[in-house]
N, CA, C and O of each residue as an XYZ file, in Angstrom:
356
protein
N       0.847     -1.181      0.000
C       0.000      0.000      0.000
C       0.887      1.237      0.000
O       1.868      1.313      0.740
N       0.538      2.179     -0.819
C       1.320      3.400     -0.952
C       0.824      4.418      0.071
O      -0.379      4.637      0.210
N       1.755      5.030      0.777
C       1.384      6.000      1.799
C       1.081      7.358      1.184
O       1.401      7.613      0.023
N       0.462      8.222      1.975
C       0.153      9.570      1.496
C       1.424     10.324      1.153
O       1.440     11.102      0.200
N       2.485     10.110      1.907
C       3.750     10.784      1.634
C       4.293     10.334      0.281
O       4.782     11.153     -0.496
N       4.209      9.043      0.000
C       4.682      8.536     -1.288
C       3.855      9.112     -2.424
O       4.410      9.500     -3.452
N       2.525      9.175     -2.259
C       1.656      9.766     -3.293
C       2.019     11.219     -3.508
O       2.106     11.681     -4.646
N       2.231     11.940     -2.424
C       2.597     13.351     -2.541
C       3.914     13.520     -3.266
O       4.051     14.407     -4.109
N       4.887     12.679     -2.948
C       6.175     12.728     -3.630
C       6.049     12.411     -5.102
O       6.705     13.034     -5.937
N       5.204     11.440     -5.424
C       4.979     11.065     -6.820
C       4.350     12.218     -7.582
O       4.772     12.525     -8.697
N       3.356     12.855     -7.004
C       2.681     13.972     -7.673
C       3.655     15.129     -7.869
O       3.666     15.747     -8.934
N       4.468     15.432     -6.866
C       5.440     16.520     -6.993
C       6.454     16.192     -8.077
O       6.785     17.055     -8.890
N       6.951     14.966     -8.107
C       7.928     14.570     -9.115
C       7.341     14.672    -10.515
O       7.996     15.171    -11.430
N       6.113     14.203    -10.685
C       5.468     14.302    -11.989
C       5.239     15.747    -12.381
O       5.397     16.105    -13.549
N       4.874     16.574    -11.432
C       4.628     17.981    -11.724
C       5.886     18.667    -12.205
O       5.842     19.439    -13.163
N       7.007     18.398    -11.559
C       8.255     19.036    -11.958
C       8.656     18.635    -13.362
O       9.115     19.473    -14.138
N       8.492     17.379    -13.696
C       8.832     16.900    -15.032
C       7.838     17.438    -16.055
O       8.241     17.871    -17.135
N       6.573     17.419    -15.737
C       5.527     17.778    -16.684
C       5.486     19.266    -17.003
O       5.085     19.638    -18.106
N       5.885     20.122    -16.080
C       5.838     21.551    -16.321
C       7.107     22.057    -17.007
O       7.214     23.249    -17.294
N       8.065     21.176    -17.273
C       9.343     21.600    -17.825
C       9.196     22.300    -19.173
O       9.869     23.303    -19.409
N       8.350     21.810    -20.053
C       8.232     22.405    -21.381
C       6.803     22.299    -21.887
O       6.529     21.477    -22.761
N       5.874     23.113    -21.361
C       4.467     22.972    -21.724
C       4.174     23.265    -23.184
O       3.258     22.665    -23.747
N       4.911     24.157    -23.817
C       4.616     24.523    -25.199
C       5.023     23.434    -26.171
O       4.507     23.383    -27.287
N       5.933     22.567    -25.777
C       6.477     21.562    -26.686
C       5.616     20.301    -26.761
O       5.873     19.457    -27.620
N       4.635     20.137    -25.926
C       3.884     18.886    -25.857
C       2.401     19.083    -26.117
O       1.785     20.050    -25.669
N       1.849     18.126    -26.862
C       0.391     18.081    -26.980
C      -0.137     17.411    -25.718
O       0.605     16.721    -25.018
N      -1.405     17.612    -25.433
C      -1.985     17.015    -24.227
C      -1.967     15.491    -24.306
O      -1.683     14.832    -23.306
N      -2.264     14.917    -25.470
C      -2.252     13.462    -25.597
C      -0.858     12.896    -25.375
O      -0.705     11.865    -24.720
N       0.157     13.558    -25.914
C       1.537     13.107    -25.742
C       1.941     13.157    -24.274
O       2.531     12.212    -23.752
N       1.620     14.264    -23.614
C       1.986     14.413    -22.207
C       1.237     13.416    -21.331
O       1.825     12.830    -20.423
N      -0.061     13.216    -21.593
C      -0.827     12.236    -20.823
C      -0.219     10.851    -20.976
O      -0.151     10.104    -20.000
N       0.224     10.489    -22.173
C       0.850      9.182    -22.389
C       2.137      9.043    -21.585
O       2.398      7.993    -20.998
N       2.940     10.106    -21.561
C       4.188     10.069    -20.797
C       3.932      9.947    -19.302
O       4.597      9.171    -18.616
N       2.982     10.703    -18.802
C       2.655     10.642    -17.373
C       2.094      9.267    -17.024
O       2.459      8.691    -15.999
N       1.208      8.735    -17.871
C       0.635      7.405    -17.632
C       1.730      6.345    -17.597
O       1.684      5.434    -16.769
N       2.701      6.452    -18.474
C       3.805      5.481    -18.484
C       4.585      5.538    -17.170
O       4.982      4.502    -16.637
N       4.803      6.739    -16.652
C       5.519      6.878    -15.377
C       4.699      6.320    -14.219
O       5.241      5.657    -13.334
N       3.406      6.585    -14.224
C       2.548      6.046    -13.162
C       2.495      4.521    -13.243
O       2.577      3.840    -12.221
N       2.359      3.989    -14.449
C       2.331      2.535    -14.629
C       3.634      1.904    -14.157
O       3.616      0.848    -13.524
N       4.765      2.537    -14.458
C       6.066      2.019    -14.034
C       6.209      2.010    -12.516
O       6.931      1.184    -11.959
N       5.516      2.936    -11.850
C       5.537      2.986    -10.378
C       4.544      1.998     -9.758
O       4.493      1.844     -8.538
N       3.753      1.328    -10.611
C       2.793      0.356    -10.104
C       1.446      0.942     -9.738
O       0.641      0.267     -9.097
N       1.177      2.177    -10.125
C      -0.115      2.796     -9.836
C      -1.148      2.146    -10.743
O      -0.941      2.063    -11.954
N      -2.251      1.686    -10.179
C      -3.242      0.934    -10.943
C      -4.551      1.667    -11.186
O      -5.120      1.549    -12.271
N      -5.030      2.397    -10.243
C      -6.368      2.990    -10.363
C      -6.267      4.512    -10.351
O      -6.228      5.136     -9.291
N      -6.227      5.093    -11.540
C      -6.111      6.538    -11.655
C      -6.727      7.004    -12.971
O      -7.022      6.200    -13.855
N      -6.911      8.302    -13.081
C      -7.323      8.878    -14.358
C      -6.553     10.165    -14.578
O      -6.194     10.865    -13.630
N      -6.307     10.464    -15.838
C      -5.660     11.704    -16.248
C      -6.596     12.393    -17.221
O      -7.126     11.760    -18.134
N      -6.799     13.681    -17.031
C      -7.722     14.417    -17.881
C      -7.127     15.788    -18.205
O      -6.553     16.441    -17.334
N      -7.266     16.217    -19.449
C      -6.821     17.545    -19.857
C      -7.993     18.513    -19.726
O      -9.052     18.310    -20.320
N      -7.788     19.568    -18.940
C      -8.828     20.583    -18.725
C      -8.270     21.952    -19.067
O      -7.067     22.187    -18.947
N      -9.142     22.853    -19.493
C      -8.743     24.238    -19.658
C      -8.293     24.767    -18.309
O      -8.825     24.366    -17.274
N      -7.312     25.669    -18.313
C      -6.776     26.117    -17.020
C      -7.838     26.778    -16.141
O      -7.706     26.784    -14.917
N      -8.868     27.324    -16.739
C      -9.943     27.926    -15.952
C     -10.934     26.899    -15.406
O     -11.738     27.218    -14.530
N     -10.878     25.675    -15.916
C     -11.781     24.614    -15.461
C     -11.263     23.876    -14.238
O     -12.028     23.180    -13.571
N      -9.989     24.013    -13.934
C      -9.374     23.293    -12.818
C      -9.832     23.919    -11.513
O      -9.686     25.123    -11.303
N     -10.383     23.096    -10.643
C     -10.847     23.580     -9.337
C      -9.912     23.082     -8.244
O      -8.890     23.711     -7.970
N     -10.249     21.959     -7.619
C      -9.420     21.432     -6.538
C      -8.729     20.131     -6.937
O      -8.298     19.371     -6.070
N      -8.620     19.868     -8.238
C      -7.943     18.672     -8.713
C      -6.418     18.816     -8.558
O      -5.897     19.921     -8.401
N      -5.726     17.683     -8.606
C      -4.277     17.672     -8.541
C      -3.722     17.839     -9.947
O      -3.904     16.966    -10.796
N      -3.054     18.945    -10.195
C      -2.472     19.228    -11.510
C      -1.089     18.586    -11.571
O      -0.249     18.811    -10.699
N      -0.860     17.770    -12.628
C       0.428     17.092    -12.786
C       1.127     17.490    -14.077
O       2.196     16.961    -14.384
N       0.549     18.406    -14.836
C       1.205     18.836    -16.061
C       0.462     19.967    -16.736
O      -0.675     20.293    -16.395
N       1.145     20.557    -17.710
C       0.588     21.642    -18.493
C       0.890     21.342    -19.956
O       1.978     20.869    -20.283
N      -0.074     21.617    -20.840
C       0.113     21.273    -22.246
C      -0.575     22.298    -23.141
O      -1.191     23.250    -22.663
N      -0.457     22.083    -24.443
C      -1.045     22.994    -25.441
C      -0.652     24.445    -25.190
O      -1.494     25.341    -25.134
N       0.649     24.643    -25.041
C       1.159     25.996    -24.844
C       0.779     26.625    -23.521
O       0.787     27.849    -23.392
N       0.447     25.813    -22.543
C       0.077     26.316    -21.217
C      -1.398     26.628    -21.072
O      -1.827     27.101    -20.020
N      -2.190     26.372    -22.117
C      -3.618     26.685    -22.041
C      -4.433     25.605    -21.342
O      -5.566     25.851    -20.931
N      -3.860     24.405    -21.204
C      -4.566     23.300    -20.548
C      -3.695     22.706    -19.453
O      -2.471     22.842    -19.457
N      -4.363     22.043    -18.519
C      -3.693     21.376    -17.409
C      -4.080     19.910    -17.415
O      -5.228     19.568    -17.700
N      -3.126     19.039    -17.100
C      -3.403     17.620    -16.930
C      -3.675     17.418    -15.444
O      -2.837     17.737    -14.600
N      -4.860     16.882    -15.132
C      -5.203     16.632    -13.734
C      -5.229     15.130    -13.474
O      -5.633     14.335    -14.322
N      -4.790     14.775    -12.289
C      -4.684     13.382    -11.845
C      -5.721     13.138    -10.776
O      -5.934     13.974     -9.898
N      -6.367     11.988    -10.851
C      -7.239     11.580     -9.754
C      -7.186     10.071     -9.623
O      -7.029      9.342    -10.602
N      -7.320      9.630     -8.397
C      -7.376      8.184     -8.153
C      -8.806      7.745     -8.339
O      -9.741      8.463     -7.984
N      -8.974      6.557     -8.899
C     -10.313      6.025     -9.123
C     -10.373      4.593     -8.624
O      -9.354      4.012     -8.251
N     -11.556      4.037     -8.618
C     -11.734      2.671     -8.144
C     -11.461      1.619     -9.195
O     -11.518      0.425     -8.901
N     -11.163      2.036    -10.420
C     -10.904      1.063    -11.477
C      -9.550      1.357    -12.119
O      -9.079      2.494    -12.084
N      -8.930      0.347    -12.699
C      -7.627      0.559    -13.325
C      -7.723      1.552    -14.478
O      -8.748      1.652    -15.152
N      -6.636      2.279    -14.685
C      -6.593      3.231    -15.797
C      -6.618      2.485    -17.113
O      -6.091      1.377    -17.211
N      -7.226      3.082    -18.131
C      -7.229      2.425    -19.439
C      -5.818      2.359    -19.992
O      -4.991      3.230    -19.724
N      -5.555      1.321    -20.763
C      -4.243      1.175    -21.378
C      -4.020      2.335    -22.344
O      -4.906      2.697    -23.119
N      -2.829      2.906    -22.284
C      -2.530      4.014    -23.185
C      -1.566      3.521    -24.242
O      -0.575      2.864    -23.921
N      -1.842      3.830    -25.509
C      -0.931      3.393    -26.553
C       0.369      4.191    -26.485
O       0.371      5.331    -26.022
N       1.468      3.603    -26.940
C       2.721      4.337    -26.939
C       2.636      5.521    -27.892
O       1.882      5.480    -28.863
N       3.412      6.589    -27.622
C       3.377      7.751    -28.513
C       3.692      7.345    -29.949
O       4.536      6.483    -30.193
N       3.013      7.966    -30.875
C       3.240      7.681    -32.283
C       2.294      6.661    -32.864
O       2.358      6.383    -34.061
N       1.402      6.082    -32.046
C       0.444      5.090    -32.565
C      -0.920      5.677    -32.634
O      -1.863      5.001    -33.044
């Protein structure tokens, strides 16, 4: 079982990586990269969604895309995340 501290560390680590170059990534590309990192860490039940920056309320933001106009938000869910195809497919 992953502790709250581990989840917090994971979210912070993803945020630092994801905000590095928001203009260079499409939302689908960034979501795929974040999903791959979460999957590699063994995270099973989560969702990632791209929202307009004005639509984000109290969600956990883990990335920025489309030139900074959208945010990738992370949430834990009761079901496993859908399989994401590798970039370029």
